[in-house]
N, C-alpha and C positions, 0 to 999 in steps of 0.2 A: 196441783196448781204449778210447783214450783216447777218441774219440767217444762209448762206450757212457756212459761218465761225465759227460760234458757232458750228455747227454740226461738221464740219470737222476743227477746229483749226489748222494752221501750213501748211495748204496745199502748200500759195503760197511761204513758203520759202522753203520745200522740192521742188518745183518746181525750183525754182531758185538755187538751187544747183545742181541741175540734170541739167538748161541750162550750168551750170559754168563748170562742169566738163565736159559736151560735148564739149566746147570749148575749155578747159585746155587738151585735152589728157588724161581725166581720173585723175587728180594729185590734189589731196585734198589741198595739200599745196595751191595750188594757189585759192583756194576756202574758206579761212580760215575764212573770213569775213562772207560769207554766210550761213557757218555752225554754228558760231557764233550765227546768227540771227535766225536761227532754234534750238539751244538751248535754247536760251533765250524766242522765243515762247512755247517751251516745258516746260520750265520752270511755266513758267506765270499759261499755263493750267492744271499745276501738269502731265504731262504725259498722258493726257487724249486725244491723238490724236495717229491714226495707222502712223501719220506718223514722229511720236518720236522715233520709235523704233528702226531706224536705226541711228541717230543721236551718238549715244556712241560708234557705231564703227568708223565712219567718226571722231570723235576727236579723238581716239585712233590713226586712221592711218595719221592724220595731227602733231600730237606733236613727 
């Protein structure tokens, strides 16, 4: 499983955001913690994940 994660880092964090948004009427302010976890993951992998493209927009929405 570690190989999959290296191939596509931050996938789990992105999935967690989708799940959180679905449970909370798609209100990003209700999912700040999981959005921050994705941002942290993206910073760690230097945004080398396709899942990092949306993090900037999500961060703007919840601030």
